[in-house]
N, C-alpha and C positions, 0 to 999 in steps of 0.2 A: 627590896629596892628594884624601882622601874627604869627602863632605859628606852629612848628611840635607838630602834635598830633595824637593819636590813632583812628582812625576809625573803630567802630567793624562790622563786615561782618559776615555770616555765621549762621546755624541753631542755635535753643536752644540748648544748652550741647554741641555745636560742634565750641567754638568762636575761631575766628582769627581775626587779626587786620590788616588795612592798614595804612601807615605810611605815613602821609599826612601833606602837608603846607595848613593851612586854617587860617581864620580869628580868632582870639582868643575869640571872644564871638557868634560864627556862632553856629545854632542849628546842629546837629547830623547828619542830612540827607541831608544838604545843600551841593551844589557840592564844592569840594576841589581846591585848585589854583592849585596844584600838586601833584601827588602821587609819593612816594619816596621810598616805600618798602612794606615788609609786616613782619608781625609779627605773630607767631603760637605758643601759650603757652603750648598747647596739645602737640607736637611734638617738641617741644623746637627748631623749625626751627626760622630764622631771615635773610632777606636778603635787603639791602640798597643800593641804589645809594650813595656812598660815595664824590663824585665830588658836587654833588646835596645838599646834607646835607651842607657842608662846602660852598656852593653859599650861601644858604638861612639864614645860622648863618652871613655871612659878611654882608648879607645886613640889617640885624635887624632881624630875625625872633627869637623868643626865643622859644624854647622847654618845654615841660611840664616836671615835675617830673620823669614821668615814662619812657617817649623816652629820655631823659638824660641821666638815669642809665642806659638803653638799649644800648646806643651809647657808653657811658663809657666801659660796659661789652663788648661790642664786638670790641673796639678799633677803632672806627669809628674817634671818637672825645678824646682828652685827658681832665682829670681833675678827683675828685674824685666826688663818688656816692652821692648824695643829699637824706636827709632824706624824707621819704615818709611821708605826713602829713595823718593821716586819719580824717575821718569826726567823730565829737564827736556826741553819741547818745545823747536822751532828759536826762537830769540830775535825776539820779536815787537814789538822797538822799531822803532817806525816814524819815521824822521828826515822832520821837517816841512821843506816846502819853501815859500820864500816866496811867495804868490802875487800877482800883480800886479791888482788888482780896480779896473782902469780902465774907462770905458767904451769901445768900439772907435772911437766918432766922436772922441772926443777925441785919443786918440792916433795915428789913422791920419790920414795928410795925405788931403787932398780928392783925388778922381780928376781929372786934367786931362784934357780932353778938347779934340781938335784938331778942328773943324769947318771949316777951310778948305780948300773944295777946288775 
């Protein structure tokens, strides 16, 4: 299955992305089927080949949520923006354990010292 997705390029802290058509489950560094545009979030620049996007969507490729929202925002395709799913972190629910708040002298028995020598 093919997908329109972002492929990260650029150096550290200077990210930019290519918009590519690639297999849905391909690795990040695998060669894409076709490069159809770019997106630079730092400079807010976006460029895409609209006729190739409509072709690939017509053939059956599905855009990722982020690519779909970019295409809707820049009027390449019509529709509503999709909600972005955020990855859930590990459950941070803490289990409260009861803590005994008694003074140590109240609960500890007195030490017995044997002084018979």
